[in-house]
Backbone as a printed PyTorch tensor [residue, N CA C, xyz], in Angstrom:
tensor([[[251.9550,  62.2430,  40.8610],
         [252.2700,  61.3700,  41.9690],
         [252.3120,  62.1860,  43.2580]],

        [[251.6890,  61.6750,  44.2640],
         [251.6010,  62.3520,  45.5400],
         [252.8660,  62.1260,  46.3600]],

        [[253.3110,  63.1540,  47.0620],
         [254.4700,  63.0410,  47.9270],
         [254.0400,  62.3370,  49.2220]],

        [[254.6760,  61.2210,  49.5430],
         [254.3050,  60.4640,  50.7360],
         [255.2720,  60.7020,  51.8990]],

        [[256.1080,  61.7160,  51.7860],
         [257.0530,  62.0220,  52.8450],
         [256.3170,  62.5360,  54.0690]],

        [[256.6510,  61.9630,  55.2000],
         [256.0840,  62.4150,  56.4640],
         [257.1480,  63.2450,  57.1660]],

        [[256.7840,  64.4220,  57.5760],
         [257.7210,  65.2850,  58.2900],
         [257.2590,  65.4250,  59.7280]],

        [[258.2160,  65.3410,  60.6200],
         [257.9340,  65.4720,  62.0440],
         [258.9800,  66.4150,  62.6220]],

        [[258.5730,  67.2520,  63.5310],
         [259.5210,  68.2070,  64.1110],
         [260.5250,  67.4660,  64.9960]],

        [[261.6560,  68.0900,  65.1970],
         [262.6960,  67.5200,  66.0440],
         [262.1500,  67.3020,  67.4560]],

        [[261.4470,  68.2940,  67.9670],
         [260.8860,  68.1880,  69.3150],
         [259.9080,  67.0410,  69.4470]],

        [[259.0550,  66.8780,  68.4160],
         [258.0880,  65.7770,  68.4460],
         [258.7960,  64.4240,  68.3670]],

        [[259.8070,  64.3320,  67.5090],
         [260.5410,  63.0730,  67.3750],
         [261.1730,  62.6830,  68.7070]],

        [[261.8480,  63.6320,  69.3280],
         [262.5150,  63.3500,  70.5950],
         [261.4990,  62.9950,  71.6870]],

        [[260.3610,  63.6720,  71.7000],
         [259.3200,  63.3880,  72.6930],
         [258.7280,  61.9880,  72.4960]],

        [[258.5300,  61.5940,  71.2490],
         [257.9870,  60.2560,  70.9660],
         [258.9920,  59.1880,  71.3710]],

        [[260.2620,  59.3710,  70.9970],
         [261.2940,  58.4190,  71.4050],
         [261.3540,  58.3200,  72.9350]],

        [[261.3080,  59.4580,  73.6160],
         [261.3670,  59.4780,  75.0790],
         [260.1950,  58.7070,  75.6720]],

        [[258.9970,  58.9570,  75.1780],
         [257.7960,  58.2830,  75.6970],
         [257.8970,  56.7690,  75.5200]],

        [[258.3770,  56.3420,  74.3660],
         [258.5150,  54.9000,  74.1110],
         [259.5610,  54.2930,  75.0440]],

        [[260.6680,  54.9820,  75.2360],
         [261.7110,  54.4740,  76.1290],
         [261.2170,  54.4080,  77.5720]],

        [[260.4410,  55.3940,  77.9970],
         [259.8740,  55.3680,  79.3440],
         [258.9720,  54.1530,  79.5270]],

        [[258.1880,  53.8160,  78.5010],
         [257.3060,  52.6460,  78.5630],
         [258.0960,  51.3410,  78.5590]],

        [[259.3680,  51.4170,  78.1820],
         [260.2030,  50.2180,  78.1030],
         [261.2500,  50.1570,  79.2060]],

        [[260.9850,  50.8210,  80.3240],
         [261.8040,  50.6470,  81.5120],
         [262.9250,  51.6390,  81.7480]],

        [[263.0510,  52.6660,  80.9270],
         [264.0890,  53.6670,  81.1270],
         [263.6570,  54.6740,  82.1860]],

        [[264.6150,  55.1840,  82.9420],
         [264.3410,  56.3260,  83.8050],
         [264.1640,  57.5400,  82.9020]],

        [[263.6170,  58.6010,  83.4360],
         [263.4070,  59.8000,  82.6220],
         [264.7290,  60.3590,  82.0940]],

        [[265.7350,  60.3960,  82.9430],
         [267.0360,  60.9320,  82.5300],
         [267.6380,  60.1080,  81.3910]],

        [[267.6520,  58.7880,  81.5540],
         [268.2270,  57.9240,  80.5260],
         [267.3850,  57.9510,  79.2520]],

        [[266.0710,  58.0100,  79.3960],
         [265.1910,  58.0530,  78.2180],
         [265.4630,  59.3160,  77.4040]],

        [[265.5830,  60.4360,  78.0730],
         [265.8300,  61.7060,  77.3630],
         [267.1980,  61.7090,  76.6870]],

        [[268.1910,  61.1800,  77.3750],
         [269.5430,  61.1580,  76.7990],
         [269.5880,  60.2380,  75.5820]],

        [[268.9920,  59.0780,  75.6920],
         [268.9930,  58.1110,  74.5920],
         [268.1480,  58.6360,  73.4230]],

        [[267.0010,  59.2140,  73.7330],
         [266.1370,  59.7840,  72.6920],
         [266.8570,  60.8990,  71.9370]],

        [[267.6210,  61.7010,  72.6510],
         [268.3770,  62.7830,  72.0060],
         [269.4020,  62.2200,  71.0270]],

        [[270.0480,  61.1240,  71.3920],
         [271.0360,  60.5140,  70.4950],
         [270.3640,  60.0040,  69.2240]],

        [[269.2670,  59.2600,  69.3600],
         [268.5560,  58.7690,  68.1760],
         [268.0370,  59.9340,  67.3220]],

        [[267.5260,  60.9730,  67.9640],
         [267.0110,  62.1310,  67.2340],
         [268.1340,  62.8450,  66.4940]],

        [[269.2460,  63.1020,  67.1830],
         [270.3590,  63.8110,  66.5460],
         [270.9420,  63.0140,  65.3910]],

        [[271.0140,  61.7040,  65.5240],
         [271.4840,  60.8920,  64.4080],
         [270.5750,  61.0870,  63.2020]],

        [[269.2710,  61.1450,  63.4490],
         [268.3120,  61.3210,  62.3580],
         [268.4290,  62.7000,  61.7240]],

        [[268.4650,  63.7380,  62.5480],
         [268.4980,  65.0840,  61.9610],
         [269.8360,  65.3980,  61.3110]],

        [[270.8730,  64.6460,  61.6740],
         [272.1700,  64.7820,  61.0040],
         [272.2110,  63.9700,  59.7060]],

        [[271.1090,  63.2600,  59.3950],
         [271.0290,  62.5070,  58.1490],
         [271.5050,  61.0680,  58.2430]],

        [[271.7900,  60.5880,  59.4510],
         [272.2380,  59.2140,  59.6270],
         [271.0370,  58.4030,  60.1290]],

        [[270.0410,  58.2790,  59.2570],
         [268.7750,  57.6370,  59.6210],
         [268.9630,  56.1740,  60.0110]],

        [[269.9900,  55.5160,  59.4340],
         [270.2330,  54.1070,  59.7260],
         [270.5570,  53.8810,  61.2030]],

        [[270.9990,  54.9190,  61.8890],
         [271.3410,  54.8130,  63.3000],
         [270.5160,  55.7800,  64.1350]],

        [[269.3830,  56.1630,  63.5620],
         [268.4310,  57.0430,  64.2310],
         [267.0510,  56.4310,  64.1520]],

        [[266.1760,  57.1090,  63.4290],
         [264.7710,  56.6940,  63.3630],
         [264.6000,  55.2900,  62.7860]],

        [[265.4130,  54.8910,  61.8290],
         [265.2720,  53.5560,  61.2410],
         [265.7420,  52.4560,  62.1930]],

        [[266.6860,  52.7610,  63.0760],
         [267.2440,  51.7570,  63.9820],
         [266.4480,  51.6460,  65.2880]],

        [[265.6780,  52.6670,  65.5920],
         [264.9690,  52.7120,  66.8760],
         [264.0580,  51.5040,  67.1120]],

        [[263.2590,  51.0530,  66.1370],
         [262.4140,  49.8740,  66.3970],
         [263.2200,  48.6280,  66.7800]],

        [[264.3690,  48.4290,  66.1680],
         [265.2010,  47.2730,  66.5130],
         [265.7430,  47.4160,  67.9320]],

        [[266.0900,  48.6290,  68.3190],
         [266.5590,  48.8980,  69.6760],
         [265.4770,  48.4920,  70.6890]],

        [[264.2430,  48.8580,  70.4200],
         [263.1180,  48.4990,  71.2980],
         [262.9270,  46.9800,  71.3030]],

        [[263.0760,  46.3620,  70.1530],
         [262.9820,  44.8950,  70.0600],
         [264.0500,  44.2320,  70.9280]],

        [[265.2630,  44.7780,  70.9030],
         [266.3500,  44.2220,  71.7050],
         [266.0810,  44.3830,  73.2050]],

        [[265.4260,  45.4490,  73.5860],
         [265.0340,  45.6170,  74.9860],
         [264.0650,  44.5000,  75.3660]],

        [[263.0620,  44.2720,  74.5240],
         [262.0560,  43.2300,  74.7840],
         [262.6910,  41.8480,  74.8790]],

        [[263.7480,  41.6040,  74.1070],
         [264.4380,  40.3030,  74.1120],
         [265.4690,  40.1880,  75.2310]],

        [[265.6760,  41.2550,  75.9890],
         [266.6520,  41.2310,  77.0690],
         [268.0820,  41.4740,  76.6280]],

        [[268.2620,  41.8470,  75.3740],
         [269.6050,  42.1070,  74.8570],
         [270.1090,  43.4980,  75.2500]],

        [[269.1940,  44.3700,  75.6400],
         [269.5050,  45.7010,  76.1590],
         [268.7640,  45.8200,  77.4890]],

        [[269.4970,  46.1420,  78.5300],
         [268.8960,  46.3100,  79.8550],
         [268.8440,  47.7900,  80.1950]],

        [[267.6520,  48.3880,  80.1550],
         [267.5230,  49.8350,  80.3770],
         [268.0480,  50.3200,  81.7230]],

        [[268.0120,  49.4650,  82.7400],
         [268.4160,  49.8690,  84.0790],
         [269.9040,  49.6730,  84.3570]],

        [[270.6190,  49.0710,  83.4230],
         [272.0350,  48.7660,  83.6430],
         [272.9080,  49.9950,  83.4040]],

        [[274.0400,  50.0000,  84.1010],
         [275.0400,  51.0600,  83.9300],
         [276.4160,  50.4000,  83.9450]],

        [[277.3950,  51.0330,  83.3140],
         [278.7450,  50.4660,  83.2940],
         [279.3660,  50.4190,  84.6850]],

        [[280.1540,  49.3800,  84.9210],
         [280.9010,  49.2570,  86.1740],
         [282.3720,  49.0190,  85.8420]],

        [[283.2730,  49.5650,  86.6700],
         [284.7060,  49.3990,  86.3940],
         [285.1610,  47.9670,  86.6500]],

        [[286.0720,  47.5090,  85.7980],
         [286.6640,  46.1810,  85.9350],
         [288.1260,  46.3070,  86.3630]],

        [[288.8480,  47.2190,  85.6940],
         [290.2700,  47.3940,  85.9820],
         [290.6840,  48.8120,  85.6160]],

        [[291.5190,  49.3960,  86.4640],
         [292.0450,  50.7340,  86.2040],
         [293.5500,  50.7230,  86.3890]],

        [[294.2520,  51.3530,  85.4400],
         [295.7010,  51.4730,  85.5260],
         [296.1220,  52.7610,  84.8220]],

        [[296.2690,  53.8040,  85.5860],
         [296.6490,  55.0900,  85.0120],
         [295.6280,  55.5730,  83.9980]],

        [[296.0920,  55.8170,  82.7840],
         [295.2380,  56.3570,  81.7230],
         [294.3690,  55.2960,  81.0470]],

        [[294.5090,  54.0420,  81.4770],
         [293.7660,  52.9350,  80.8690],
         [292.7200,  52.3970,  81.8380]],

        [[291.5200,  52.1820,  81.3250],
         [290.4720,  51.5970,  82.1520],
         [289.6600,  50.5930,  81.3440]],

        [[289.2280,  49.5380,  82.0310],
         [288.3080,  48.5530,  81.4490],
         [286.9910,  48.6540,  82.2060]],

        [[285.8830,  48.6200,  81.4490],
         [284.5530,  48.7180,  82.0430],
         [283.6680,  47.6040,  81.5060]],

        [[282.7310,  47.1740,  82.3280],
         [281.6980,  46.2160,  81.9270],
         [280.4210,  47.0180,  81.6860]],

        [[279.8790,  46.9290,  80.4780],
         [278.6670,  47.6650,  80.1370],
         [277.4040,  47.0350,  80.7000]],

        [[277.4960,  45.8130,  81.2070],
         [276.3600,  45.1400,  81.8440],
         [275.1100,  45.0820,  80.9640]],

        [[275.3000,  45.0550,  79.6540],
         [274.2220,  45.0410,  78.6600],
         [273.3390,  46.2850,  78.7240]],

        [[273.8830,  47.3530,  79.2760],
         [273.1520,  48.6200,  79.2860],
         [273.0290,  49.1670,  77.8770]],

        [[272.2040,  50.1760,  77.6850],
         [272.0330,  50.7650,  76.3550],
         [273.3730,  51.2130,  75.7680]],

        [[273.7060,  50.6920,  74.5930],
         [274.9790,  50.9930,  73.9590],
         [275.2730,  52.4750,  73.8300]],

        [[274.3050,  53.2860,  73.3720],
         [274.5940,  54.7190,  73.2580],
         [274.9420,  55.3650,  74.6030]],

        [[274.2620,  54.9730,  75.6550],
         [274.5370,  55.5530,  76.9650],
         [275.8550,  55.0320,  77.5230]],

        [[276.1560,  53.7630,  77.2790],
         [277.4540,  53.2220,  77.6780],
         [278.5770,  53.9570,  76.9560]],

        [[278.3760,  54.2590,  75.6830],
         [279.4090,  54.9600,  74.9010],
         [279.5990,  56.3960,  75.3810]],

        [[278.5160,  57.0670,  75.7560],
         [278.6250,  58.4170,  76.3240],
         [279.4540,  58.3510,  77.6040]],

        [[279.1850,  57.3610,  78.4320],
         [279.9370,  57.1920,  79.6780],
         [281.4170,  56.9200,  79.3900]],

        [[281.6930,  56.0280,  78.4610],
         [283.0800,  55.6970,  78.1310],
         [283.8200,  56.9230,  77.5970]],

        [[283.1510,  57.7080,  76.7780],
         [283.7670,  58.9140,  76.2250],
         [284.0460,  59.9320,  77.3260]],

        [[283.0870,  60.1290,  78.2100],
         [283.2830,  61.0590,  79.3350],
         [284.4370,  60.5980,  80.2110]],

        [[284.5100,  59.3040,  80.4560],
         [285.5830,  58.7460,  81.2760],
         [286.9370,  58.9550,  80.6020]],

        [[287.0140,  58.7130,  79.3080],
         [288.2660,  58.9130,  78.5670],
         [288.7010,  60.3760,  78.6160]],

        [[287.7470,  61.2930,  78.5270],
         [288.0900,  62.7170,  78.5950],
         [288.6350,  63.0760,  79.9810]],

        [[288.0240,  62.5360,  81.0360],
         [288.5250,  62.8000,  82.3960],
         [289.9340,  62.2490,  82.5680]],

        [[290.1530,  61.0370,  82.0570],
         [291.4850,  60.4370,  82.1490],
         [292.5190,  61.2820,  81.4090]],

        [[292.1410,  61.7860,  80.2340],
         [293.1000,  62.5590,  79.4440],
         [293.4460,  63.8840,  80.1200]],

        [[292.5370,  64.4230,  80.8940],
         [292.8550,  65.6440,  81.6430],
         [293.9190,  65.3760,  82.7060]],

        [[293.8900,  64.1790,  83.2560],
         [294.8490,  63.8220,  84.2960],
         [296.1680,  63.3010,  83.7280]],

        [[296.0850,  62.4810,  82.6630],
         [297.2700,  61.7790,  82.1650],
         [297.7430,  62.2270,  80.7770]],

        [[297.0030,  63.0980,  80.1190],
         [297.3660,  63.5260,  78.7740],
         [296.7560,  62.6570,  77.6880]],

        [[296.2610,  61.4940,  78.0740],
         [295.5730,  60.5820,  77.1680],
         [294.6290,  59.7330,  78.0320]],

        [[293.5390,  59.3120,  77.4390],
         [292.6090,  58.4360,  78.1480],
         [292.1560,  57.3310,  77.2220]],

        [[292.2210,  56.1060,  77.6920],
         [291.8220,  54.9600,  76.8790],
         [290.8620,  54.1050,  77.7030]],

        [[289.6520,  53.9130,  77.1720],
         [288.6230,  53.1520,  77.8710],
         [288.1750,  52.0030,  76.9900]],

        [[288.2060,  50.7930,  77.5510],
         [287.6800,  49.6080,  76.8730],
         [286.3520,  49.2610,  77.5390]],

        [[285.3740,  48.9130,  76.7280],
         [284.0340,  48.6340,  77.2280],
         [283.5620,  47.3000,  76.6710]],

        [[283.2440,  46.3580,  77.5510],
         [282.7610,  45.0330,  77.1470],
         [281.3080,  44.8680,  77.5770]],

        [[280.6780,  43.8200,  77.0780],
         [279.3080,  43.4710,  77.4560],
         [278.3360,  44.6360,  77.2760]],

        [[278.3930,  45.2030,  76.1050],
         [277.4840,  46.2920,  75.7630],
         [276.8040,  45.9170,  74.4570]],

        [[276.0620,  46.8190,  73.8900],
         [275.4270,  46.5700,  72.6020],
         [275.6810,  47.7650,  71.7060]],

        [[275.1040,  47.7570,  70.5410],
         [275.4460,  48.7230,  69.5000],
         [275.3910,  50.1680,  70.0030]],

        [[276.4570,  50.9140,  69.7430],
         [276.5400,  52.3010,  70.1820],
         [275.8920,  53.2640,  69.1850]],

        [[275.3240,  52.7360,  68.1310],
         [274.7280,  53.4930,  67.0320],
         [275.8380,  54.2120,  66.2800]],

        [[275.7230,  55.4850,  66.0280],
         [276.6940,  56.2100,  65.2040],
         [277.9130,  56.6020,  66.0350]],

        [[279.0630,  56.0720,  65.6670],
         [280.2860,  56.3920,  66.3970],
         [280.5990,  57.8780,  66.4170]],

        [[280.1940,  58.5940,  65.3770],
         [280.4460,  60.0340,  65.3120],
         [279.7950,  60.8130,  66.4360]],

        [[278.7520,  60.2590,  67.0310],
         [278.0950,  60.9100,  68.1670],
         [279.1070,  61.2070,  69.2650]],

        [[279.9920,  60.2640,  69.5190],
         [280.9320,  60.3770,  70.6240],
         [282.1550,  61.1860,  70.2140]],

        [[282.4710,  61.1600,  68.9260],
         [283.5000,  62.0490,  68.4120],
         [283.0840,  63.4990,  68.5900]],

        [[281.8220,  63.7940,  68.3050],
         [281.2960,  65.1510,  68.5000],
         [281.2710,  65.5060,  69.9840]],

        [[280.8940,  64.5470,  70.8260],
         [280.8730,  64.7840,  72.2720],
         [282.2540,  65.2440,  72.7300]],

        [[283.2830,  64.5450,  72.2820],
         [284.6540,  64.8930,  72.6630],
         [285.0940,  66.2110,  72.0260]],

        [[284.8340,  66.3740,  70.7380],
         [285.2710,  67.5830,  70.0330],
         [284.6530,  68.8430,  70.6360]],

        [[283.3750,  68.7780,  70.9730],
         [282.7010,  69.9460,  71.5690],
         [283.2980,  70.3080,  72.9260]],

        [[283.9240,  69.3340,  73.5790],
         [284.5660,  69.5820,  74.8700],
         [286.0550,  69.8960,  74.7090]],

        [[286.5410,  69.9640,  73.4520],
         [287.9300,  70.3250,  73.1900],
         [288.9100,  69.1640,  73.1540]],

        [[288.4010,  67.9560,  72.9200],
         [289.2520,  66.7680,  72.9040],
         [289.2960,  66.1480,  71.5150]],

        [[290.3490,  65.3800,  71.2660],
         [290.4540,  64.5340,  70.0810],
         [289.8930,  63.1730,  70.4750]],

        [[289.2260,  62.5080,  69.5540],
         [288.5910,  61.2240,  69.8560],
         [288.9750,  60.2030,  68.8030]],

        [[289.4430,  59.0550,  69.2510],
         [289.6490,  57.9110,  68.3750],
         [288.8230,  56.7880,  68.9740]],

        [[287.8430,  56.3080,  68.2290],
         [286.9790,  55.2650,  68.7480],
         [286.8600,  54.1310,  67.7580]],

        [[286.6800,  52.9360,  68.2630],
         [286.4610,  51.7950,  67.3940],
         [285.5760,  50.7990,  68.1130]],

        [[285.0310,  49.8950,  67.3430],
         [284.1540,  48.8740,  67.8950],
         [284.3090,  47.5930,  67.0890]],

        [[283.9000,  46.5090,  67.6770],
         [283.7930,  45.2870,  66.8870],
         [282.3170,  45.1210,  66.5340]],

        [[282.0390,  44.2860,  65.5800],
         [280.6700,  44.1190,  65.1320],
         [280.5470,  42.7410,  64.4730]],

        [[279.3730,  42.4590,  63.9850],
         [279.1870,  41.2040,  63.2820],
         [279.9570,  41.2110,  61.9760]],

        [[280.0560,  40.0950,  61.3510],
         [280.8830,  39.9280,  60.1510],
         [280.3510,  40.6640,  58.9300]],

        [[279.2900,  41.4320,  59.0500],
         [278.7690,  42.1470,  57.8830],
         [279.5250,  43.4290,  57.5880]],

        [[280.4410,  43.8070,  58.4890],
         [281.2000,  45.0360,  58.3300],
         [282.6870,  44.7180,  58.2100]],

        [[283.4060,  45.4360,  57.3270],
         [284.8580,  45.2330,  57.2720],
         [285.5130,  45.8230,  58.5180]],

        [[286.6500,  45.3120,  58.8580],
         [287.3800,  45.8260,  60.0360],
         [287.8160,  47.2670,  59.7840]]])
């Protein structure tokens, strides 16, 4: 039996994801950041939120469920707590922003809590845990989802 496994280098995977995102309305900066998240999820072995999920992400862009040009905007701020509107921007990029914001808040207040509405799937939650951990922070993150997942 012949091995049908296709292997692609990390650099090639990220470049292909970037090119596709650029064709779908992303700026170069956002395309590279989003492509890196999908690539890292794949190379970390979480294919369900990397290479396997990427076609659905592109489909959601085409359907208007993900707006490549959108960015989060603040709704309410009160000390260490903030609410943001994701404006249907790319979930992974919205989550990176929320995590960065929470880290900044925690530097000022000792804790940072960010709520994000009107966004879409953030892919692998561990991505943002690693983002925080690499910067020396503890991260507790949660999301709601469709009824196919237990709370």
